[in-house]
All heavy atoms as a GROMACS GRO file, in nm:
protein
  579
    1GLN      N    1  14.980  13.232  23.467
    1GLN     CA    2  15.071  13.214  23.358
    1GLN      C    3  15.031  13.094  23.270
    1GLN      O    4  15.048  13.101  23.155
    1GLN     CB    5  15.214  13.199  23.410
    1GLN     CG    6  15.314  13.198  23.304
    1GLN     CD    7  15.454  13.210  23.356
    1GLN    OE1    8  15.477  13.207  23.478
    1GLN    NE2    9  15.549  13.218  23.272
    2THR      N   10  14.978  12.991  23.331
    2THR     CA   11  14.934  12.876  23.255
    2THR      C   12  14.822  12.917  23.162
    2THR      O   13  14.819  12.872  23.048
    2THR     CB   14  14.884  12.766  23.351
    2THR    OG1   15  14.993  12.729  23.441
    2THR    CG2   16  14.836  12.647  23.275
    3LEU      N   17  14.728  13.001  23.207
    3LEU     CA   18  14.621  13.049  23.119
    3LEU      C   19  14.672  13.129  23.004
    3LEU      O   20  14.624  13.114  22.895
    3LEU     CB   21  14.522  13.132  23.202
    3LEU     CG   22  14.432  13.054  23.296
    3LEU    CD1   23  14.351  13.151  23.382
    3LEU    CD2   24  14.341  12.959  23.221
    4ARG      N   25  14.774  13.211  23.031
    4ARG     CA   26  14.825  13.296  22.919
    4ARG      C   27  14.901  13.208  22.818
    4ARG      O   28  14.904  13.242  22.698
    4ARG     CB   29  14.920  13.396  22.979
    4ARG     CG   30  14.854  13.513  23.046
    4ARG     CD   31  14.950  13.625  23.083
    4ARG     NE   32  14.894  13.703  23.184
    4ARG     CZ   33  14.933  13.714  23.310
    4ARG    NH1   34  15.044  13.654  23.344
    4ARG    NH2   35  14.877  13.792  23.393
    5SER      N   36  14.966  13.103  22.865
    5SER     CA   37  15.048  13.025  22.772
    5SER      C   38  14.966  12.922  22.693
    5SER      O   39  15.018  12.869  22.597
    5SER     CB   40  15.158  12.950  22.849
    5SER     OG   41  15.102  12.854  22.936
    6SER      N   42  14.843  12.894  22.734
    6SER     CA   43  14.762  12.798  22.656
    6SER      C   44  14.719  12.861  22.525
    6SER      O   45  14.672  12.971  22.517
    6SER     CB   46  14.642  12.750  22.733
    6SER     OG   47  14.551  12.856  22.754
    7ASP      N   48  14.740  12.783  22.418
    7ASP     CA   49  14.706  12.832  22.282
    7ASP      C   50  14.568  12.784  22.250
    7ASP      O   51  14.547  12.667  22.214
    7ASP     CB   52  14.807  12.785  22.183
    7ASP     CG   53  14.776  12.833  22.042
    7ASP    OD1   54  14.706  12.937  22.030
    7ASP    OD2   55  14.822  12.771  21.947
    8THR      N   56  14.471  12.876  22.259
    8THR     CA   57  14.330  12.838  22.226
    8THR      C   58  14.282  12.903  22.100
    8THR      O   59  14.168  12.890  22.066
    8THR     CB   60  14.236  12.881  22.346
    8THR    OG1   61  14.250  13.017  22.370
    8THR    CG2   62  14.269  12.801  22.471
    9SER      N   63  14.370  12.974  22.034
    9SER     CA   64  14.332  13.042  21.911
    9SER      C   65  14.302  12.935  21.802
    9SER      O   66  14.370  12.836  21.789
    9SER     CB   67  14.438  13.136  21.862
    9SER     OG   68  14.558  13.063  21.835
   10GLY      N   69  14.192  12.960  21.732
   10GLY     CA   70  14.156  12.869  21.628
   10GLY      C   71  14.079  12.744  21.673
   10GLY      O   72  14.032  12.665  21.591
   11ARG      N   73  14.069  12.728  21.804
   11ARG     CA   74  14.000  12.611  21.856
   11ARG      C   75  13.848  12.640  21.862
   11ARG      O   76  13.804  12.746  21.908
   11ARG     CB   77  14.050  12.579  21.998
   11ARG     CG   78  13.999  12.447  22.052
   11ARG     CD   79  14.068  12.412  22.177
   11ARG     NE   80  14.001  12.478  22.288
   11ARG     CZ   81  14.032  12.472  22.415
   11ARG    NH1   82  14.139  12.404  22.451
   11ARG    NH2   83  13.962  12.529  22.509
   12VAL      N   84  13.769  12.545  21.819
   12VAL     CA   85  13.623  12.558  21.823
   12VAL      C   86  13.576  12.511  21.960
   12VAL      O   87  13.616  12.410  22.010
   12VAL     CB   88  13.554  12.474  21.713
   12VAL    CG1   89  13.405  12.479  21.726
   12VAL    CG2   90  13.601  12.518  21.578
   13VAL      N   91  13.497  12.598  22.024
   13VAL     CA   92  13.449  12.570  22.160
   13VAL      C   93  13.299  12.570  22.157
   13VAL      O   94  13.239  12.667  22.105
   13VAL     CB   95  13.503  12.677  22.258
   13VAL    CG1   96  13.457  12.643  22.403
   13VAL    CG2   97  13.656  12.680  22.253
   14ASP      N   98  13.237  12.472  22.219
   14ASP     CA   99  13.089  12.470  22.223
   14ASP      C  100  13.034  12.567  22.323
   14ASP      O  101  13.104  12.620  22.412
   14ASP     CB  102  13.035  12.332  22.247
   14ASP     CG  103  13.053  12.278  22.387
   14ASP    OD1  104  13.084  12.356  22.479
   14ASP    OD2  105  13.028  12.158  22.409
   15GLY      N  106  12.908  12.603  22.307
   15GLY     CA  107  12.841  12.705  22.388
   15GLY      C  108  12.843  12.677  22.537
   15GLY      O  109  12.861  12.769  22.619
   16ARG      N  110  12.826  12.553  22.573
   16ARG     CA  111  12.820  12.514  22.716
   16ARG      C  112  12.959  12.540  22.778
   16ARG      O  113  12.972  12.592  22.892
   16ARG     CB  114  12.780  12.370  22.728
   16ARG     CG  115  12.741  12.341  22.875
   16ARG     CD  116  12.670  12.210  22.887
   16ARG     NE  117  12.764  12.096  22.880
   16ARG     CZ  118  12.730  11.974  22.845
   16ARG    NH1  119  12.609  11.944  22.812
   16ARG    NH2  120  12.824  11.883  22.847
   17LEU      N  121  13.065  12.503  22.707
   17LEU     CA  122  13.199  12.526  22.758
   17LEU      C  123  13.231  12.675  22.773
   17LEU      O  124  13.285  12.721  22.872
   17LEU     CB  125  13.306  12.463  22.667
   17LEU     CG  126  13.450  12.474  22.711
   17LEU    CD1  127  13.465  12.408  22.851
   17LEU    CD2  128  13.539  12.408  22.608
   18VAL      N  129  13.186  12.754  22.674
   18VAL     CA  130  13.202  12.899  22.682
   18VAL      C  131  13.126  12.952  22.807
   18VAL      O  132  13.181  13.035  22.879
   18VAL     CB  133  13.153  12.972  22.554
   18VAL    CG1  134  13.148  13.120  22.572
   18VAL    CG2  135  13.241  12.933  22.436
   19GLY      N  136  13.007  12.902  22.827
   19GLY     CA  137  12.929  12.943  22.948
   19GLY      C  138  13.000  12.912  23.071
   19GLY      O  139  13.004  12.994  23.169
   20THR      N  140  13.068  12.796  23.082
   20THR     CA  141  13.141  12.758  23.202
   20THR      C  142  13.261  12.848  23.220
   20THR      O  143  13.289  12.893  23.330
   20THR     CB  144  13.190  12.609  23.185
   20THR    OG1  145  13.077  12.526  23.176
   20THR    CG2  146  13.274  12.569  23.309
   21ILE      N  147  13.331  12.879  23.112
   21ILE     CA  148  13.449  12.968  23.122
   21ILE      C  149  13.407  13.104  23.170
   21ILE      O  150  13.468  13.167  23.254
   21ILE     CB  151  13.525  12.968  22.985
   21ILE    CG1  152  13.588  12.834  22.960
   21ILE    CG2  153  13.629  13.084  22.984
   21ILE    CD1  154  13.644  12.819  22.818
   22VAL      N  155  13.301  13.158  23.108
   22VAL     CA  156  13.254  13.292  23.146
   22VAL      C  157  13.212  13.297  23.292
   22VAL      O  158  13.240  13.389  23.366
   22VAL     CB  159  13.142  13.337  23.050
   22VAL    CG1  160  13.069  13.463  23.104
   22VAL    CG2  161  13.196  13.363  22.912
   23ASN      N  162  13.141  13.189  23.330
   23ASN     CA  163  13.099  13.180  23.473
   23ASN      C  164  13.218  13.185  23.567
   23ASN      O  165  13.219  13.260  23.667
   23ASN     CB  166  13.017  13.054  23.495
   23ASN     CG  167  12.964  13.035  23.635
   23ASN    OD1  168  13.029  13.070  23.733
   23ASN    ND2  169  12.842  12.980  23.644
   24LEU      N  170  13.318  13.106  23.539
   24LEU     CA  171  13.441  13.108  23.623
   24LEU      C  172  13.507  13.240  23.624
   24LEU      O  173  13.550  13.294  23.732
   24LEU     CB  174  13.535  12.997  23.575
   24LEU     CG  175  13.498  12.855  23.599
   24LEU    CD1  176  13.583  12.758  23.516
   24LEU    CD2  177  13.511  12.820  23.745
   25GLU      N  178  13.518  13.305  23.507
   25GLU     CA  179  13.588  13.434  23.499
   25GLU      C  180  13.504  13.537  23.577
   25GLU      O  181  13.566  13.622  23.643
   25GLU     CB  182  13.604  13.478  23.354
   25GLU     CG  183  13.709  13.391  23.281
   25GLU     CD  184  13.721  13.422  23.132
   25GLU    OE1  185  13.627  13.485  23.075
   25GLU    OE2  186  13.824  13.387  23.072
   26ASP      N  187  13.375  13.533  23.568
   26ASP     CA  188  13.292  13.627  23.641
   26ASP      C  189  13.310  13.607  23.793
   26ASP      O  190  13.316  13.704  23.868
   26ASP     CB  191  13.145  13.611  23.602
   26ASP     CG  192  13.112  13.664  23.464
   26ASP    OD1  193  13.198  13.738  23.408
   26ASP    OD2  194  13.002  13.638  23.415
   27ARG      N  195  13.308  13.486  23.836
   27ARG     CA  196  13.327  13.454  23.978
   27ARG      C  197  13.460  13.503  24.030
   27ARG      O  198  13.474  13.558  24.141
   27ARG     CB  199  13.302  13.307  24.010
   27ARG     CG  200  13.155  13.269  23.985
   27ARG     CD  201  13.131  13.122  23.987
   27ARG     NE  202  13.163  13.058  24.105
   27ARG     CZ  203  13.160  12.922  24.125
   27ARG    NH1  204  13.123  12.848  24.023
   27ARG    NH2  205  13.188  12.871  24.243
   28ILE      N  206  13.566  13.484  23.950
   28ILE     CA  207  13.698  13.534  23.987
   28ILE      C  208  13.697  13.686  23.994
   28ILE      O  209  13.758  13.744  24.085
   28ILE     CB  210  13.804  13.484  23.885
   28ILE    CG1  211  13.822  13.329  23.900
   28ILE    CG2  212  13.939  13.554  23.908
   28ILE    CD1  213  13.899  13.263  23.787
   29ALA      N  214  13.629  13.750  23.902
   29ALA     CA  215  13.624  13.898  23.900
   29ALA      C  216  13.556  13.952  24.027
   29ALA      O  217  13.598  14.052  24.085
   29ALA     CB  218  13.552  13.947  23.779
   30VAL      N  219  13.454  13.883  24.071
   30VAL     CA  220  13.380  13.923  24.196
   30VAL      C  221  13.476  13.912  24.313
   30VAL      O  222  13.488  14.004  24.395
   30VAL     CB  223  13.254  13.840  24.219
   30VAL    CG1  224  13.202  13.857  24.359
   30VAL    CG2  225  13.148  13.873  24.112
   31ILE      N  226  13.551  13.800  24.319
   31ILE     CA  227  13.646  13.783  24.429
   31ILE      C  228  13.752  13.893  24.423
   31ILE      O  229  13.792  13.949  24.522
   31ILE     CB  230  13.706  13.643  24.428
   31ILE    CG1  231  13.599  13.544  24.472
   31ILE    CG2  232  13.824  13.631  24.518
   31ILE    CD1  233  13.638  13.399  24.453
   32ASP      N  234  13.806  13.915  24.301
   32ASP     CA  235  13.904  14.018  24.283
   32ASP      C  236  13.860  14.154  24.332
   32ASP      O  237  13.936  14.229  24.392
   32ASP     CB  238  13.953  14.027  24.138
   32ASP     CG  239  14.040  13.910  24.098
   32ASP    OD1  240  14.087  13.835  24.188
   32ASP    OD2  241  14.062  13.894  23.976
   33SER      N  242  13.737  14.187  24.303
   33SER     CA  243  13.686  14.316  24.344
   33SER      C  244  13.677  14.324  24.500
   33SER      O  245  13.693  14.431  24.556
   33SER     CB  246  13.545  14.345  24.285
   33SER     OG  247  13.449  14.263  24.339
   34ARG      N  248  13.652  14.212  24.565
   34ARG     CA  249  13.649  14.214  24.713
   34ARG      C  250  13.789  14.218  24.771
   34ARG      O  251  13.806  14.260  24.882
   34ARG     CB  252  13.570  14.094  24.764
   34ARG     CG  253  13.422  14.103  24.721
   34ARG     CD  254  13.339  13.998  24.779
   34ARG     NE  255  13.338  14.011  24.925
   34ARG     CZ  256  13.303  13.912  25.005
   34ARG    NH1  257  13.268  13.796  24.959
   34ARG    NH2  258  13.302  13.927  25.137
   35LEU      N  259  13.886  14.170  24.695
   35LEU     CA  260  14.023  14.169  24.746
   35LEU      C  261  14.101  14.291  24.696
   35LEU      O  262  14.223  14.299  24.726
   35LEU     CB  263  14.096  14.040  24.694
   35LEU     CG  264  14.050  13.911  24.762
   35LEU    CD1  265  14.107  13.792  24.685
   35LEU    CD2  266  14.087  13.910  24.904
   36ALA      N  267  14.041  14.380  24.625
   36ALA     CA  268  14.108  14.501  24.573
   36ALA      C  269  14.182  14.570  24.690
   36ALA      O  270  14.132  14.578  24.798
   36ALA     CB  271  14.016  14.594  24.507
   37PRO      N  272  14.298  14.625  24.661
   37PRO     CA  273  14.385  14.686  24.766
   37PRO      C  274  14.308  14.794  24.851
   37PRO      O  275  14.325  14.798  24.973
   37PRO     CB  276  14.497  14.752  24.688
   37PRO     CG  277  14.509  14.675  24.567
   37PRO     CD  278  14.368  14.626  24.533
   38GLU      N  279  14.228  14.873  24.784
   38GLU     CA  280  14.154  14.977  24.863
   38GLU      C  281  14.051  14.916  24.955
   38GLU      O  282  14.009  14.985  25.053
   38GLU     CB  283  14.098  15.086  24.774
   38GLU     CG  284  13.989  15.032  24.677
   38GLU     CD  285  14.046  14.981  24.546
   38GLU    OE1  286  14.165  14.968  24.532
   38GLU    OE2  287  13.967  14.958  24.455
   39ARG      N  288  14.009  14.800  24.931
   39ARG     CA  289  13.910  14.734  25.016
   39ARG      C  290  13.972  14.632  25.113
   39ARG      O  291  13.909  14.584  25.201
   39ARG     CB  292  13.804  14.664  24.931
   39ARG     CG  293  13.723  14.760  24.855
   39ARG     CD  294  13.620  14.680  24.776
   39ARG     NE  295  13.501  14.760  24.757
   39ARG     CZ  296  13.391  14.718  24.709
   39ARG    NH1  297  13.379  14.591  24.675
   39ARG    NH2  298  13.285  14.792  24.691
   40ASP      N  299  14.095  14.590  25.080
   40ASP     CA  300  14.158  14.484  25.158
   40ASP      C  301  14.165  14.512  25.305
   40ASP      O  302  14.147  14.421  25.383
   40ASP     CB  303  14.300  14.457  25.097
   40ASP     CG  304  14.349  14.316  25.131
   40ASP    OD1  305  14.261  14.229  25.155
   40ASP    OD2  306  14.470  14.299  25.128
   41HIS      N  307  14.187  14.635  25.343
   41HIS     CA  308  14.197  14.670  25.483
   41HIS      C  309  14.063  14.650  25.557
   41HIS      O  310  14.059  14.627  25.678
   41HIS     CB  311  14.239  14.815  25.502
   41HIS     CG  312  14.140  14.914  25.456
   41HIS    ND1  313  14.126  14.950  25.323
   41HIS    CD2  314  14.052  14.983  25.527
   41HIS    CE1  315  14.028  15.040  25.316
   41HIS    NE2  316  13.984  15.060  25.437
   42ALA      N  317  13.951  14.648  25.484
   42ALA     CA  318  13.824  14.631  25.547
   42ALA      C  319  13.785  14.485  25.570
   42ALA      O  320  13.697  14.456  25.640
   42ALA     CB  321  13.712  14.699  25.460
   43LEU      N  322  13.858  14.396  25.504
   43LEU     CA  323  13.830  14.254  25.520
   43LEU      C  324  13.896  14.197  25.644
   43LEU      O  325  14.012  14.231  25.675
   43LEU     CB  326  13.884  14.170  25.395
   43LEU     CG  327  13.814  14.187  25.268
   43LEU    CD1  328  13.891  14.109  25.160
   43LEU    CD2  329  13.672  14.134  25.276
   44ALA      N  330  13.822  14.118  25.715
   44ALA     CA  331  13.884  14.042  25.828
   44ALA      C  332  13.982  13.942  25.763
   44ALA      O  333  13.958  13.892  25.656
   44ALA     CB  334  13.781  13.974  25.906
   45SER      N  335  14.090  13.916  25.829
   45SER     CA  336  14.191  13.826  25.774
   45SER      C  337  14.134  13.688  25.743
   45SER      O  338  14.170  13.631  25.641
   45SER     CB  339  14.309  13.819  25.864
   45SER     OG  340  14.275  13.763  25.988
   46ARG      N  341  14.043  13.641  25.821
   46ARG     CA  342  13.983  13.507  25.799
   46ARG      C  343  13.902  13.510  25.666
   46ARG      O  344  13.912  13.419  25.588
   46ARG     CB  345  13.894  13.471  25.916
   46ARG     CG  346  13.837  13.332  25.899
   46ARG     CD  347  13.747  13.296  26.016
   46ARG     NE  348  13.838  13.277  26.130
   46ARG     CZ  349  13.797  13.245  26.254
   46ARG    NH1  350  13.666  13.232  26.275
   46ARG    NH2  351  13.880  13.228  26.351
   47GLU      N  352  13.828  13.617  25.646
   47GLU     CA  353  13.753  13.628  25.521
   47GLU      C  354  13.842  13.641  25.398
   47GLU      O  355  13.818  13.581  25.296
   47GLU     CB  356  13.658  13.747  25.529
   47GLU     CG  357  13.570  13.756  25.407
   47GLU     CD  358  13.474  13.878  25.409
   47GLU    OE1  359  13.474  13.951  25.509
   47GLU    OE2  360  13.403  13.894  25.307
   48ALA      N  361  13.952  13.716  25.418
   48ALA     CA  362  14.045  13.733  25.305
   48ALA      C  363  14.107  13.597  25.270
   48ALA      O  364  14.121  13.565  25.152
   48ALA     CB  365  14.151  13.836  25.340
   49VAL      N  366  14.145  13.517  25.366
   49VAL     CA  367  14.202  13.387  25.342
   49VAL      C  368  14.101  13.295  25.268
   49VAL      O  369  14.136  13.227  25.174
   49VAL     CB  370  14.250  13.321  25.470
   49VAL    CG1  371  14.285  13.174  25.453
   49VAL    CG2  372  14.368  13.398  25.531
   50LYS      N  373  13.977  13.303  25.307
   50LYS     CA  374  13.875  13.222  25.244
   50LYS      C  375  13.856  13.269  25.095
   50LYS      O  376  13.846  13.180  25.006
   50LYS     CB  377  13.740  13.233  25.317
   50LYS     CG  378  13.734  13.152  25.445
   50LYS     CD  379  13.610  13.177  25.526
   50LYS     CE  380  13.482  13.160  25.446
   50LYS     NZ  381  13.359  13.178  25.528
   51LEU      N  382  13.859  13.397  25.075
   51LEU     CA  383  13.851  13.446  24.940
   51LEU      C  384  13.968  13.405  24.851
   51LEU      O  385  13.953  13.366  24.734
   51LEU     CB  386  13.832  13.596  24.938
   51LEU     CG  387  13.702  13.657  24.988
   51LEU    CD1  388  13.712  13.805  25.006
   51LEU    CD2  389  13.589  13.617  24.892
   52TRP      N  390  14.088  13.406  24.905
   52TRP     CA  391  14.205  13.367  24.828
   52TRP      C  392  14.197  13.218  24.797
   52TRP      O  393  14.233  13.176  24.687
   52TRP     CB  394  14.330  13.402  24.905
   52TRP     CG  395  14.375  13.542  24.882
   52TRP    CD1  396  14.371  13.641  24.970
   52TRP    CD2  397  14.427  13.598  24.760
   52TRP    NE1  398  14.415  13.760  24.911
   52TRP    CE2  399  14.453  13.738  24.786
   52TRP    CE3  400  14.453  13.550  24.633
   52TRP    CZ2  401  14.501  13.820  24.689
   52TRP    CZ3  402  14.507  13.631  24.538
   52TRP    CH2  403  14.530  13.766  24.567
   53HIS      N  404  14.153  13.137  24.892
   53HIS     CA  405  14.140  12.995  24.865
   53HIS      C  406  14.036  12.969  24.753
   53HIS      O  407  14.060  12.883  24.664
   53HIS     CB  408  14.097  12.918  24.992
   53HIS     CG  409  14.211  12.895  25.088
   53HIS    ND1  410  14.304  12.793  25.071
   53HIS    CD2  411  14.244  12.956  25.200
   53HIS    CE1  412  14.394  12.795  25.170
   53HIS    NE2  413  14.357  12.896  25.248
   54GLU      N  414  13.926  13.037  24.756
   54GLU     CA  415  13.827  13.024  24.656
   54GLU      C  416  13.876  13.070  24.521
   54GLU      O  417  13.851  13.009  24.417
   54GLU     CB  418  13.699  13.105  24.696
   54GLU     CG  419  13.589  13.095  24.593
   54GLU     CD  420  13.527  12.957  24.577
   54GLU    OE1  421  13.562  12.864  24.651
   54GLU    OE2  422  13.438  12.941  24.487
   55ARG      N  423  13.957  13.178  24.519
   55ARG     CA  424  14.013  13.229  24.395
   55ARG      C  425  14.105  13.128  24.335
   55ARG      O  426  14.100  13.099  24.210
   55ARG     CB  427  14.085  13.361  24.422
   55ARG     CG  428  14.134  13.427  24.295
   55ARG     CD  429  14.203  13.562  24.325
   55ARG     NE  430  14.219  13.639  24.205
   55ARG     CZ  431  14.310  13.619  24.112
   55ARG    NH1  432  14.396  13.519  24.120
   55ARG    NH2  433  14.315  13.698  24.004
   56VAL      N  434  14.188  13.063  24.410
   56VAL     CA  435  14.277  12.963  24.363
   56VAL      C  436  14.203  12.843  24.311
   56VAL      O  437  14.233  12.789  24.204
   56VAL     CB  438  14.382  12.921  24.474
   56VAL    CG1  439  14.458  12.796  24.434
   56VAL    CG2  440  14.474  13.030  24.507
   57ARG      N  441  14.098  12.802  24.380
   57ARG     CA  442  14.014  12.690  24.336
   57ARG      C  443  13.953  12.720  24.198
   57ARG      O  444  13.954  12.640  24.105
   57ARG     CB  445  13.907  12.658  24.439
   57ARG     CG  446  13.829  12.535  24.413
   57ARG     CD  447  13.717  12.514  24.513
   57ARG     NE  448  13.605  12.602  24.490
   57ARG     CZ  449  13.514  12.579  24.395
   57ARG    NH1  450  13.516  12.475  24.312
   57ARG    NH2  451  13.412  12.667  24.376
   58LEU      N  452  13.899  12.840  24.183
   58LEU     CA  453  13.838  12.882  24.057
   58LEU      C  454  13.940  12.891  23.944
   58LEU      O  455  13.912  12.850  23.832
   58LEU     CB  456  13.763  13.016  24.073
   58LEU     CG  457  13.640  13.008  24.162
   58LEU    CD1  458  13.591  13.149  24.188
   58LEU    CD2  459  13.532  12.925  24.098
   59LEU      N  460  14.058  12.943  23.974
   59LEU     CA  461  14.162  12.949  23.871
   59LEU      C  462  14.206  12.808  23.829
   59LEU      O  463  14.225  12.785  23.710
   59LEU     CB  464  14.283  13.024  23.919
   59LEU     CG  465  14.268  13.178  23.921
   59LEU    CD1  466  14.382  13.243  24.000
   59LEU    CD2  467  14.257  13.234  23.783
   60ASP      N  468  14.215  12.716  23.923
   60ASP     CA  469  14.247  12.573  23.888
   60ASP      C  470  14.138  12.521  23.798
   60ASP      O  471  14.168  12.449  23.699
   60ASP     CB  472  14.262  12.491  24.014
   60ASP     CG  473  14.388  12.513  24.090
   60ASP    OD1  474  14.484  12.569  24.034
   60ASP    OD2  475  14.395  12.471  24.208
   61ALA      N  476  14.017  12.546  23.830
   61ALA     CA  477  13.903  12.497  23.747
   61ALA      C  478  13.913  12.557  23.609
   61ALA      O  479  13.889  12.487  23.507
   61ALA     CB  480  13.771  12.535  23.816
   62LEU      N  481  13.942  12.688  23.597
   62LEU     CA  482  13.952  12.758  23.472
   62LEU      C  483  14.060  12.693  23.384
   62LEU      O  484  14.045  12.668  23.262
   62LEU     CB  485  13.974  12.907  23.489
   62LEU     CG  486  13.971  12.995  23.368
   62LEU    CD1  487  13.841  12.985  23.292
   62LEU    CD2  488  13.996  13.139  23.406
   63VAL      N  489  14.176  12.669  23.444
   63VAL     CA  490  14.283  12.607  23.371
   63VAL      C  491  14.244  12.468  23.323
   63VAL      O  492  14.264  12.431  23.208
   63VAL     CB  493  14.415  12.592  23.459
   63VAL    CG1  494  14.517  12.500  23.397
   63VAL    CG2  495  14.471  12.728  23.485
   64ALA      N  496  14.179  12.390  23.405
   64ALA     CA  497  14.133  12.257  23.371
   64ALA      C  498  14.031  12.260  23.252
   64ALA      O  499  14.044  12.182  23.156
   64ALA     CB  500  14.071  12.184  23.489
   65VAL      N  501  13.935  12.353  23.259
   65VAL     CA  502  13.836  12.364  23.156
   65VAL      C  503  13.900  12.403  23.023
   65VAL      O  504  13.872  12.348  22.920
   65VAL     CB  505  13.728  12.468  23.197
   65VAL    CG1  506  13.641  12.505  23.080
   65VAL    CG2  507  13.642  12.411  23.311
   66GLN      N  508  13.988  12.499  23.032
   66GLN     CA  509  14.046  12.551  22.904
   66GLN      C  510  14.152  12.451  22.844
   66GLN      O  511  14.165  12.444  22.725
   66GLN     CB  512  14.112  12.690  22.926
   66GLN     CG  513  14.009  12.794  22.939
   66GLN     CD  514  14.066  12.937  22.936
   66GLN    OE1  515  14.191  12.955  22.938
   66GLN    NE2  516  13.980  13.036  22.931
   67SER      N  517  14.215  12.377  22.927
   67SER     CA  518  14.314  12.283  22.873
   67SER      C  519  14.251  12.154  22.824
   67SER      O  520  14.302  12.088  22.731
   67SER     CB  521  14.426  12.258  22.980
   67SER     OG  522  14.373  12.193  23.088
   68THR      N  523  14.142  12.108  22.891
   68THR     CA  524  14.080  11.986  22.850
   68THR      C  525  13.964  12.001  22.760
   68THR      O  526  13.927  11.909  22.684
   68THR     CB  527  14.039  11.902  22.975
   68THR    OG1  528  13.930  11.974  23.038
   68THR    CG2  529  14.149  11.873  23.067
   69GLY      N  530  13.905  12.118  22.764
   69GLY     CA  531  13.783  12.140  22.684
   69GLY      C  532  13.658  12.073  22.739
   69GLY      O  533  13.560  12.062  22.674
   70GLU      N  534  13.666  12.028  22.869
   70GLU     CA  535  13.554  11.964  22.931
   70GLU      C  536  13.506  12.040  23.052
   70GLU      O  537  13.584  12.117  23.110
   70GLU     CB  538  13.594  11.820  22.976
   70GLU     CG  539  13.632  11.733  22.858
   70GLU     CD  540  13.672  11.593  22.906
   70GLU    OE1  541  13.653  11.562  23.021
   70GLU    OE2  542  13.728  11.523  22.822
   71SER      N  543  13.382  12.026  23.086
   71SER     CA  544  13.326  12.090  23.206
   71SER      C  545  13.401  12.043  23.327
   71SER      O  546  13.446  11.926  23.334
   71SER     CB  547  13.179  12.059  23.218
   71SER     OG  548  13.109  12.117  23.113
   72TYR      N  549  13.410  12.129  23.422
   72TYR     CA  550  13.484  12.099  23.549
   72TYR      C  551  13.381  12.061  23.655
   72TYR      O  552  13.294  12.141  23.684
   72TYR     CB  553  13.566  12.221  23.591
   72TYR     CG  554  13.654  12.194  23.708
   72TYR    CD1  555  13.776  12.126  23.692
   72TYR    CD2  556  13.621  12.239  23.834
   72TYR    CE1  557  13.857  12.107  23.804
   72TYR    CE2  558  13.701  12.215  23.942
   72TYR     CZ  559  13.821  12.151  23.926
   72TYR     OH  560  13.903  12.126  24.032
   73VAL      N  561  13.392  11.944  23.705
   73VAL     CA  562  13.301  11.897  23.811
   73VAL      C  563  13.334  11.971  23.944
   73VAL      O  564  13.451  11.988  23.975
   73VAL     CB  565  13.311  11.746  23.829
   73VAL    CG1  566  13.217  11.699  23.941
   73VAL    CG2  567  13.277  11.676  23.699
   74GLY      N  568  13.234  12.015  24.016
   74GLY     CA  569  13.257  12.075  24.143
   74GLY      C  570  13.243  12.225  24.144
   74GLY      O  571  13.285  12.293  24.235
   75LEU      N  572  13.189  12.282  24.040
   75LEU     CA  573  13.166  12.425  24.031
   75LEU      C  574  13.044  12.466  24.104
   75LEU      O  575  12.938  12.420  24.100
   75LEU     CB  576  13.159  12.472  23.887
   75LEU     CG  577  13.287  12.453  23.805
   75LEU    CD1  578  13.268  12.498  23.663
   75LEU    CD2  579  13.401  12.524  23.866
   0.00000   0.00000   0.00000
């Protein structure tokens, strides 16, 4: 919801920042595909928990990058 509510329209973003945002979004998409409902039953619960933790970490990084306009350390 934080990502949806941030107003980034009209903001100029440099190429490196765009690359960081795309990288984060791609990594989240990979995790989402592994957590998809039709595949969820095949995941061991320990692996699913690790994936959810990683997804939350990446979403936090995406919010930080988009709200501050700076690269996120720790990616």
